[in-house]
N, C-alpha and C positions, 0 to 999 in steps of 0.2 A: 627773283629779279630777272633770271635769264638762264640760257643754256650754254654749256661749255663743252667743247670737243677737245679732248686731250689725245694727242698723237704720239705714241711711244710708250712701251710697257716695260722699260728697264727699271733700274733702281730709282731714278728720278721720277719717272712716270708713276711709280707706285706711291711715292711721297705726295706728288701733286694730287693724285686721286684721293688719298686719305685726307689731305688738308682741305681740298675743295669740299669734301663731304662734311667737314667740320663747320662749314659756313653755309648752311642750306638757305639762309635768307638772301644770299648773293648768288650761289650756284644751285639753282632750283632743280636743274636736270643735268646730269653728268654722263657723258659717253666717253669711254676709253677705247681707243683703237690702235691696232698694231698689225704688222704683217702676220704675226702668230696670235690668233684670237685666244688660244688657250692660256697664254700669258696674261691677257686681259681678264679672262674669267677667274684665274687664280687670285689676282689682285682684288677683283670685285668680291670674291668670297671672304676676304678679310674685313670688309667694311659692312657695318650693320645696315646703313641706308642703301637704297637701290642704286647700282651703277650699271648703266647699259654698256655693252661691249660690242665690238665689231672688228672684222678683219679688213685691212687695207694695205696696199703697197704704196708707201709714201714716195716712191720714185715714179709712180704712175699718176700723172695729173688728171686724166679723165676719171680714173678710179676714185681719186680724192674728191673731185668735183661731185661725182655721183653720191658719195657718202655724205658730203656736206649738204647736198640738196635733200637727202633723206633725213638727216639729223636736224637741220635748220638751226645751227648754233648761233649765238650772238658773238662768240669768241672762240678762237682756236689757240690752244697752248701747245706749241711744238716742242716736245722733248724727245724727238727722234734723233737721227744722226745729223751732224752739221752739213753733210753732203746733200741733205734733202731739204734744206731751208728754202731754196729758190723754187723748188717744185711746190712746196706747201704755200709759199707766198703767191705763186701763180694761181693756185686753186682758190686762194682767198680773193684775189682780184676778180676771178671769173664769177665768184658767188657773192661778192660784196660783204665779206666777213672780216672783222678785226683779227689781228695776228699778234702773237707773242712767241719769242723763243728765248733760249738761255745761252746760246753760243753762236758766234757769227759763222756765216757760210764759209766753207773751204772746199776746193775742188778735190775730187777723189784721187787724182793722180799727182797732187802736189801739196806738200805740207806748208801751205801758205795761209796765214791768218790776216784777213784784210776785210774791212767793212765796205769797200768800194762797190762790190757786187750788189749788196743790199741797199746802200745809200743811193745807188742808181735807180732804185724803185721809187724814189721820192715822188716824182711827178705822177707816176702810175697810181700810187696809193692816194695821192692828193686828188687827182681827177676822179677816182672811184669813190671819194668821200669816206675812205676808211683809214684805219690807223694800224701801223706796225710798230710794236715796242720791242726793241732789240736788246738781247742780253740780260733778261730778267732772272739771273741766277744769283750766285754770291759774288764770284769773280770770273766774269763781269756780272754786274748787277748791284748788289749791296755795296760793293766797293765804290761804284760810281755815285751811289746815293750818299755814302759816307763823305765823299769828297765834296759833293754839292752842299751837304749839311755843314761841313766845316767852313766852306766859303761863305755861306749865308749867315752863319752865326758867330764865327770866330776870326775871320780874316777879311781884310780889304783885298789882298792879293795872296795867292798861294804860289810860292816860287819853287818849292821842291816837294815831290810826292813819292813816297815809298809804299807800295802795296806789299804786305807780308802775309803769306799763307803758310801756316804751320799745321801739319797733321801729326799730332802727338799720339795717334792711335797705333795699336799693334794687333795684327790679326793672326800672328803666329805661323803664317805660311812662308815657305822659302822665298817665293817671289810671286807677287800678285799686284794688280793695280786696283785702286779704289773706285774707279769708274771705267767705262768702256776701254779695254786695253789698247785697241787700235788708236782711238782718239788720244788717250793718255800718252802713249809712246811717241806718236807723231808730234804732239805738243812739246814734250820734254826734249826731243832730239832736234827740234828745229833751231835754226840760227837765232841767236839772241839779238833783240833790238831794244835799245832804250833811248829815251828822248833827252837830248842835251843841246842847249843853245840853238834852238830852232830847227833841229833835224834829228832823224833817227840814225843812231850809230849801231853798226852790226859788229858783234863779237861771236866767238865760238860758243856753242851751247853750254851753259852752266860752267863757263870758264872763270866766273867771279863768284866767290863765296865769302860769307862772314858768319859769325856766331850771333844768335839772337836770343835774348832772355824774354820768354813769354811771361805775361802777368799771371797772377793767381796760381802760381806753382805748377803751371802746365809743363814747364821745363825749359832747358836751354838746348837749342838745335842749330845745326849748320843749315843756313839758307843759301840758295843758289839763284843767281840772276838769270831770268829767262824772259822770253817775250810773251805778253798776254794782250788780247785784243782791246781791253778797256783803255790801255795807254793811248791807242790811236784816237778814240773818241774824246777822252778826257783832255788831251792837249789841244784838240780842235775847239772844244767848248769852253776851256779855260786857257786862253792863249797866253796868259801871263806866266804859266808854268815854264820854268827854265830847265828843270831836270825831273824826269819821271822814270821810275824803275819798278819792276815787279820781281819779287823774291818768293821762292817756294822751298820748303824743307824736304830733304830726302835722306834716308838712312844710308849708311855705307853699304849695307847689304843690298839695297835696291840698286845703288849705283854700280856695284860690282857685277850683279847679274845683267844689268842693262848694257854695260861695257862688253861683256862676253857676247850677248845677243847681237849687238851692233857689229862686233868683229867677225862673227860668222855669217852675217848677212840676213839675220832673221828679222831685222827692223826695216828692211827695204820695202818700199811701196810700189816699185816697178815690177812688172810680171817676170817670172822665170818659167822655164819649161820643165815640168816634172811628169814623167811617164806619159809624154805626148800631149799634155795639156798645160795651159797657162795657169799659174797660181800666183798670188801675191804673198810673199813670205810673212809680212806682218799680219795679214788676215788669217793665215794658217796658225801663226803664233797665238793670236786671239782665241782660236778654237781650242787650243790645248792648255791655256792658262785658266786659273780658277775664275768662274763667273763672279763678277763683283757683287752680285746680289747674294751670293753664298757667304759673303764675309760678314754680313750683319750680325749673326749670333756669335761670331768669333772675335769681333773687334772690341777692344777696350781702350780707354784713354779719351783724350779730348782734342778738338781742333781749336786753333786760335787764328782768326783772320781779321785783318784790319788795315787801316791807312795811317801813315805817319806823315803829317803835313808840316812844312816849314814856310813861314811867310811873314807878312806885315799886317798889323792892326793898329790904327791910329799912330802910325809912324814908328811903332815898336816891333821888334822881331818876336815871333812866337813859334813854338813847336808843340804840336798837338797830336794826340793818338786816340783814335776811336776804333773799337774792336768788338768782336763777338767771340765767345767761347762756347763750344757745343760738345756735349758728352755723347760718345758713340753708343753707350749702353742705354742712356735715356732715350735716344732717337729710336733705337731698336724696339724698346718697350712700347713706344707710342705708335710707330708706323711700320715696324718690322724691316727697317733699313738702317744702315750705318750713317754716321754723321755727314759723310761726303755727299751722299744722295740727299740727306735731309737739308743741308745748308744750301743746296741748289733748288730743291723742290719747294721749300717754303716760300722763298722769294718769287718763284714762278707763280704760285697761287696768289701772293700779295699783289704782284704786278697785274694779274688777271682781275683781282678785286678792284684795284685802282681804275682799270679801264671799264669794268662792268658798272661800277658806281659813278662813272664819269668824273671822278676826282682828278684823273689825268685824262685829257682828251685832246684830239686834234686830228688833222687830215694829213697823212704823209707818213714818213719813216722817222722814228725818234729813238734816241738813246736815253737811258735812265736819268742821266744828270740834267736833262733839259726840262724836267718838271720840278715842282715844289717838293723838296725832300721830306718835309715835316710829316705829312700823313703816312708815308711809307715807313719812316723811322718809328712812328707810333705803332704801326701795325706789326713791325718786327717784335716789339716788346710784348704784344698781345698774342702773337701766334707762334711763339717758340724759339725765337732768336733774339733774346734781349742783348742790348749793346751797352757798353760803358765808354766813357771818355775821360781823358786826363791830359794835363799839360806837362810836358817834359822839360 
């Protein structure tokens, strides 16, 4: 059906490449590009069908444009760093290619999660006659689609939304992050924001916690309230929502290590002078922590991510839960990555499939919940992330 260019060769890029290769009738030609071509070559060697590889600096728009002109893709799936979103979007505009990412843009020097920068590209993409699909991961991504599905099929109005992300996996390391350490720690330590009564309210990072019982014996975990970008788009597109919160599980061990690292300044994102040169402490920390891609063969257990919706249907109050459970070991057997990468990479491929097949189409910049959720929900069941629903 067409060509796809995947930019980024981390854990998620590995999953996206594997999953695109599993749907050759949609992704007829796949190119995987990264700053380090050898990473792309390693991933390509895992896949039986042919994967083209290339080296590219995603911070360099002319270099991106040159690669896009060589590859001539119908779609770009951006699984590079969030700092690089706008560069890749600029390259898409210059070459007239559709765009997908899994996380919103954030500036390098500020842990600020905001869609404004990308929403501001609406007219540019509209005028260019191309489409940008933002946040086609799990959270954001599937959680947005879950919410849209709940509204379409079960509610006249959703009044309260709780997104709950539990990682019940254990990798056995003293301290490690399940995806890019720099992005993970920036996200976790940022000021919490939740939506209530028409505005975002700020609280200290992870200052609110509660216990959550996961279904199917995944376990009971402490979950902590934090900010996640899908809250911003969901309350925009479902304005009847009165309260929206995002919760994520963390072990006491993770929190203890993180507290120490914060206290000694290792999570800072402002430069410090070391031996006459500037370094960013968090970037140095990233270099000494375990590479998330190394955790795949070590991680056992399951993730449980879903949406709890409260609202009204036919004048009656309802409470509804839709979720996915993903096994770390099963994910590794299939694509040689753990479930955190798997749950992000599979939806990125599915979002790409929706765009390539023109099931979802348009001109401009879109979030996931703006489209019909049903074909995406069906594809989740067919491509490795089956979901379940229940009324509470």
